[in-house]
KOLTIPA-881683 format. One record per atom (N, C-alpha, C): residue number from 1; atom name; x, y, z. Coordinates in nm, 3 decimals, always signed. Layout:
BEGIN
SITE  num  atomo  east  north  up
SITE  NUM  CA  X  Y  Z $
...
//
This chain:
BEGIN
SITE  num  atomo  east  north  up
SITE  1  N  -0.647  -0.642  -3.457 $
SITE  1  CA  -0.575  -0.524  -3.374 $
SITE  1  C  -0.694  -0.421  -3.306 $
SITE  2  N  -0.670  -0.376  -3.161 $
SITE  2  CA  -0.762  -0.298  -3.148 $
SITE  2  C  -0.653  -0.252  -3.031 $
SITE  3  N  -0.670  -0.105  -3.014 $
SITE  3  CA  -0.602  -0.031  -2.948 $
SITE  3  C  -0.718  +0.083  -2.868 $
SITE  4  N  -0.672  +0.114  -2.753 $
SITE  4  CA  -0.753  +0.212  -2.668 $
SITE  4  C  -0.660  +0.301  -2.599 $
SITE  5  N  -0.669  +0.415  -2.616 $
SITE  5  CA  -0.631  +0.522  -2.541 $
SITE  5  C  -0.697  +0.575  -2.392 $
SITE  6  N  -0.637  +0.540  -2.309 $
SITE  6  CA  -0.678  +0.579  -2.151 $
SITE  6  C  -0.620  +0.639  -2.082 $
SITE  7  N  -0.691  +0.776  -2.016 $
SITE  7  CA  -0.642  +0.861  -1.941 $
SITE  7  C  -0.659  +0.793  -1.777 $
SITE  8  N  -0.602  +0.834  -1.742 $
SITE  8  CA  -0.559  +0.752  -1.570 $
SITE  8  C  -0.535  +0.853  -1.448 $
SITE  9  N  -0.592  +0.857  -1.339 $
SITE  9  CA  -0.554  +0.947  -1.236 $
SITE  9  C  -0.515  +0.838  -1.130 $
SITE  10  N  -0.417  +0.894  -1.093 $
SITE  10  CA  -0.351  +0.789  -0.964 $
SITE  10  C  -0.351  +0.883  -0.856 $
SITE  11  N  -0.352  +0.769  -0.766 $
SITE  11  CA  -0.311  +0.834  -0.588 $
SITE  11  C  -0.276  +0.904  -0.549 $
SITE  12  N  -0.276  +1.053  -0.496 $
SITE  12  CA  -0.178  +1.142  -0.487 $
SITE  12  C  -0.050  +1.082  -0.413 $
SITE  13  N  +0.056  +1.142  -0.463 $
SITE  13  CA  +0.199  +1.079  -0.441 $
SITE  13  C  +0.215  +0.922  -0.482 $
SITE  14  N  +0.152  +0.884  -0.587 $
SITE  14  CA  +0.177  +0.742  -0.601 $
SITE  14  C  +0.168  +0.721  -0.765 $
SITE  15  N  +0.223  +0.859  -0.815 $
SITE  15  CA  +0.198  +0.859  -0.998 $
SITE  15  C  +0.307  +0.761  -1.033 $
SITE  16  N  +0.424  +0.800  -0.976 $
SITE  16  CA  +0.522  +0.670  -1.038 $
SITE  16  C  +0.542  +0.544  -1.009 $
SITE  17  N  +0.467  +0.506  -0.921 $
SITE  17  CA  +0.462  +0.349  -0.881 $
SITE  17  C  +0.363  +0.292  -0.954 $
SITE  18  N  +0.243  +0.375  -0.927 $
SITE  18  CA  +0.133  +0.356  -1.037 $
SITE  18  C  +0.216  +0.333  -1.203 $
SITE  19  N  +0.267  +0.413  -1.252 $
SITE  19  CA  +0.316  +0.374  -1.401 $
SITE  19  C  +0.399  +0.276  -1.388 $
SITE  20  N  +0.469  +0.239  -1.295 $
SITE  20  CA  +0.562  +0.131  -1.314 $
SITE  20  C  +0.481  +0.005  -1.315 $
SITE  21  N  +0.366  -0.027  -1.220 $
SITE  21  CA  +0.288  -0.123  -1.257 $
SITE  21  C  +0.218  -0.138  -1.346 $
SITE  22  N  +0.152  -0.049  -1.412 $
SITE  22  CA  +0.071  -0.064  -1.540 $
SITE  22  C  +0.196  -0.088  -1.675 $
SITE  23  N  +0.324  -0.055  -1.641 $
SITE  23  CA  +0.397  -0.049  -1.751 $
SITE  23  C  +0.417  -0.202  -1.773 $
SITE  24  N  +0.424  -0.274  -1.633 $
SITE  24  CA  +0.468  -0.407  -1.634 $
SITE  24  C  +0.365  -0.516  -1.687 $
SITE  25  N  +0.244  -0.464  -1.733 $
SITE  25  CA  +0.130  -0.547  -1.779 $
SITE  25  C  +0.149  -0.574  -1.921 $
SITE  26  N  +0.159  -0.674  -1.977 $
SITE  26  CA  +0.136  -0.714  -2.109 $
SITE  26  C  +0.046  -0.629  -2.208 $
SITE  27  N  +0.077  -0.553  -2.322 $
SITE  27  CA  -0.021  -0.479  -2.383 $
SITE  27  C  -0.048  -0.329  -2.322 $
SITE  28  N  +0.011  -0.285  -2.219 $
SITE  28  CA  -0.006  -0.159  -2.184 $
SITE  28  C  +0.143  -0.064  -2.235 $
SITE  29  N  +0.128  +0.019  -2.271 $
SITE  29  CA  +0.207  +0.139  -2.305 $
SITE  29  C  +0.155  +0.249  -2.207 $
SITE  30  N  +0.304  +0.291  -2.105 $
SITE  30  CA  +0.233  +0.441  -2.027 $
SITE  30  C  +0.321  +0.564  -2.106 $
SITE  31  N  +0.233  +0.668  -2.107 $
SITE  31  CA  +0.260  +0.803  -2.165 $
SITE  31  C  +0.266  +0.908  -2.036 $
SITE  32  N  +0.404  +0.994  -2.052 $
SITE  32  CA  +0.346  +1.101  -1.950 $
SITE  32  C  +0.264  +1.191  -2.016 $
SITE  33  N  +0.208  +1.251  -1.902 $
SITE  33  CA  +0.105  +1.410  -1.953 $
SITE  33  C  +0.159  +1.503  -1.845 $
SITE  34  N  +0.137  +1.616  -1.885 $
SITE  34  CA  +0.147  +1.731  -1.829 $
SITE  34  C  +0.069  +1.745  -1.689 $
SITE  35  N  -0.050  +1.714  -1.690 $
SITE  35  CA  -0.145  +1.718  -1.545 $
SITE  35  C  -0.088  +1.634  -1.449 $
SITE  36  N  -0.069  +1.714  -1.360 $
SITE  36  CA  -0.035  +1.649  -1.214 $
SITE  36  C  -0.123  +1.526  -1.181 $
SITE  37  N  -0.043  +1.421  -1.171 $
SITE  37  CA  -0.137  +1.292  -1.091 $
SITE  37  C  -0.216  +1.214  -1.205 $
SITE  38  N  -0.205  +1.222  -1.344 $
SITE  38  CA  -0.221  +1.176  -1.413 $
SITE  38  C  -0.150  +1.110  -1.491 $
SITE  39  N  -0.196  +1.008  -1.610 $
SITE  39  CA  -0.074  +0.959  -1.731 $
SITE  39  C  -0.175  +0.933  -1.784 $
SITE  40  N  -0.138  +0.868  -1.962 $
SITE  40  CA  -0.241  +0.839  -2.016 $
SITE  40  C  -0.165  +0.688  -2.063 $
SITE  41  N  -0.237  +0.576  -2.130 $
SITE  41  CA  -0.183  +0.473  -2.152 $
SITE  41  C  -0.233  +0.453  -2.328 $
SITE  42  N  -0.146  +0.337  -2.392 $
SITE  42  CA  -0.198  +0.306  -2.458 $
SITE  42  C  -0.213  +0.169  -2.455 $
SITE  43  N  -0.348  +0.097  -2.454 $
SITE  43  CA  -0.422  -0.065  -2.428 $
SITE  43  C  -0.388  -0.126  -2.581 $
SITE  44  N  -0.317  -0.234  -2.599 $
SITE  44  CA  -0.314  -0.290  -2.756 $
SITE  44  C  -0.351  -0.442  -2.728 $
SITE  45  N  -0.483  -0.494  -2.784 $
SITE  45  CA  -0.504  -0.619  -2.784 $
SITE  45  C  -0.573  -0.658  -2.892 $
SITE  46  N  -0.533  -0.822  -2.913 $
SITE  46  CA  -0.590  -0.891  -3.053 $
SITE  46  C  -0.770  -0.814  -3.068 $
SITE  47  N  -0.807  -0.796  -2.992 $
SITE  47  CA  -0.993  -0.781  -3.030 $
SITE  47  C  -1.029  -0.690  -2.915 $
SITE  48  N  -1.185  -0.653  -2.939 $
SITE  48  CA  -1.206  -0.514  -2.834 $
SITE  48  C  -1.258  -0.588  -2.704 $
SITE  49  N  -1.298  -0.704  -2.722 $
SITE  49  CA  -1.293  -0.776  -2.595 $
SITE  49  C  -1.205  -0.817  -2.498 $
SITE  50  N  -1.155  -0.830  -2.560 $
SITE  50  CA  -0.976  -0.862  -2.480 $
SITE  50  C  -0.947  -0.742  -2.415 $
SITE  51  N  -0.945  -0.611  -2.506 $
SITE  51  CA  -0.861  -0.507  -2.477 $
SITE  51  C  -0.989  -0.460  -2.359 $
SITE  52  N  -1.110  -0.446  -2.373 $
SITE  52  CA  -1.158  -0.453  -2.253 $
SITE  52  C  -1.161  -0.502  -2.117 $
SITE  53  N  -1.143  -0.621  -2.134 $
SITE  53  CA  -1.110  -0.714  -2.017 $
SITE  53  C  -0.986  -0.675  -1.943 $
SITE  54  N  -0.881  -0.609  -2.022 $
SITE  54  CA  -0.755  -0.585  -2.008 $
SITE  54  C  -0.761  -0.456  -1.907 $
SITE  55  N  -0.851  -0.339  -1.936 $
SITE  55  CA  -0.899  -0.251  -1.910 $
SITE  55  C  -0.942  -0.268  -1.773 $
SITE  56  N  -1.067  -0.329  -1.781 $
SITE  56  CA  -1.135  -0.380  -1.649 $
SITE  56  C  -1.076  -0.434  -1.534 $
SITE  57  N  -1.023  -0.567  -1.592 $
SITE  57  CA  -0.957  -0.647  -1.510 $
SITE  57  C  -0.818  -0.619  -1.449 $
SITE  58  N  -0.733  -0.550  -1.493 $
SITE  58  CA  -0.615  -0.542  -1.456 $
SITE  58  C  -0.555  -0.383  -1.466 $
SITE  59  N  -0.622  -0.294  -1.558 $
SITE  59  CA  -0.570  -0.141  -1.520 $
SITE  59  C  -0.652  -0.084  -1.415 $
SITE  60  N  -0.800  -0.091  -1.427 $
SITE  60  CA  -0.859  -0.064  -1.320 $
SITE  60  C  -0.837  -0.100  -1.143 $
SITE  61  N  -0.772  -0.245  -1.159 $
SITE  61  CA  -0.762  -0.298  -1.039 $
SITE  61  C  -0.616  -0.303  -1.020 $
SITE  62  N  -0.536  -0.199  -1.072 $
SITE  62  CA  -0.414  -0.182  -1.018 $
SITE  62  C  -0.421  -0.080  -0.888 $
SITE  63  N  -0.322  -0.108  -0.816 $
SITE  63  CA  -0.290  -0.052  -0.655 $
SITE  63  C  -0.261  +0.088  -0.702 $
SITE  64  N  -0.334  +0.159  -0.644 $
SITE  64  CA  -0.307  +0.339  -0.651 $
SITE  64  C  -0.389  +0.370  -0.806 $
SITE  65  N  -0.440  +0.348  -0.876 $
SITE  65  CA  -0.542  +0.341  -0.982 $
SITE  65  C  -0.655  +0.409  -0.939 $
SITE  66  N  -0.715  +0.523  -0.918 $
SITE  66  CA  -0.839  +0.592  -0.889 $
SITE  66  C  -0.926  +0.578  -1.009 $
SITE  67  N  -0.879  +0.608  -1.109 $
SITE  67  CA  -1.010  +0.559  -1.210 $
SITE  67  C  -0.921  +0.577  -1.345 $
SITE  68  N  -0.977  +0.513  -1.439 $
SITE  68  CA  -0.946  +0.523  -1.557 $
SITE  68  C  -1.031  +0.532  -1.684 $
SITE  69  N  -1.018  +0.642  -1.752 $
SITE  69  CA  -1.136  +0.632  -1.875 $
SITE  69  C  -1.089  +0.635  -1.998 $
SITE  70  N  -1.146  +0.531  -2.082 $
SITE  70  CA  -1.128  +0.512  -2.206 $
SITE  70  C  -1.162  +0.628  -2.314 $
SITE  71  N  -1.081  +0.714  -2.392 $
SITE  71  CA  -1.098  +0.810  -2.423 $
SITE  71  C  -1.081  +0.791  -2.569 $
SITE  72  N  -1.040  +0.672  -2.629 $
SITE  72  CA  -1.041  +0.679  -2.783 $
SITE  72  C  -1.046  +0.523  -2.820 $
SITE  73  N  -1.095  +0.481  -2.906 $
SITE  73  CA  -1.074  +0.327  -2.938 $
SITE  73  C  -1.075  +0.317  -3.109 $
SITE  74  N  -0.964  +0.235  -3.138 $
SITE  74  CA  -0.934  +0.203  -3.249 $
SITE  74  C  -0.937  +0.069  -3.284 $
SITE  75  N  -1.061  -0.002  -3.360 $
SITE  75  CA  -1.048  -0.156  -3.415 $
SITE  75  C  -1.009  -0.191  -3.543 $
SITE  76  N  -0.956  -0.276  -3.576 $
SITE  76  CA  -0.899  -0.311  -3.689 $
SITE  76  C  -0.922  -0.438  -3.711 $
SITE  77  N  -1.082  -0.441  -3.697 $
SITE  77  CA  -1.167  -0.608  -3.709 $
SITE  77  C  -1.248  -0.610  -3.829 $
SITE  78  N  -1.247  -0.725  -3.932 $
SITE  78  CA  -1.340  -0.682  -4.020 $
SITE  78  C  -1.485  -0.738  -3.947 $
SITE  79  N  -1.594  -0.684  -4.034 $
SITE  79  CA  -1.699  -0.694  -3.986 $
SITE  79  C  -1.741  -0.845  -4.035 $
SITE  80  N  -1.851  -0.889  -3.927 $
SITE  80  CA  -1.874  -1.025  -3.967 $
SITE  80  C  -2.003  -1.033  -4.054 $
SITE  81  N  -2.009  -1.060  -4.138 $
SITE  81  CA  -2.131  -1.062  -4.253 $
SITE  81  C  -2.261  -1.064  -4.191 $
SITE  82  N  -2.288  -1.138  -4.087 $
SITE  82  CA  -2.433  -1.119  -4.045 $
SITE  82  C  -2.467  -1.020  -3.932 $
SITE  83  N  -2.357  -0.933  -3.901 $
SITE  83  CA  -2.352  -0.796  -3.835 $
SITE  83  C  -2.445  -0.715  -3.884 $
SITE  84  N  -2.528  -0.616  -3.797 $
SITE  84  CA  -2.654  -0.543  -3.858 $
SITE  84  C  -2.537  -0.444  -3.871 $
SITE  85  N  -2.575  -0.341  -4.002 $
SITE  85  CA  -2.487  -0.207  -4.032 $
SITE  85  C  -2.513  -0.120  -3.894 $
SITE  86  N  -2.439  -0.057  -3.921 $
SITE  86  CA  -2.428  +0.040  -3.789 $
SITE  86  C  -2.529  +0.156  -3.808 $
SITE  87  N  -2.572  +0.238  -3.704 $
SITE  87  CA  -2.717  +0.332  -3.713 $
SITE  87  C  -2.664  +0.445  -3.794 $
//
């Protein structure tokens, strides 16, 4: 399982519509933030590649989303034995 925390900036005056659109996407949970025009997301997917595709192909392309920044990633996947060790 992979989870990505995302900060989203919405078009002025469209925050509620953007929240509704994003919350309808499977694997996306919306979070209310105190900053005007912004909201938080938690994206959940089976692996990092699927989570990235969810962010790039659906969240960032949602009407009213100005930008979406991943701010935290948790990956709970076993490393493959042939993977090089991290730097």
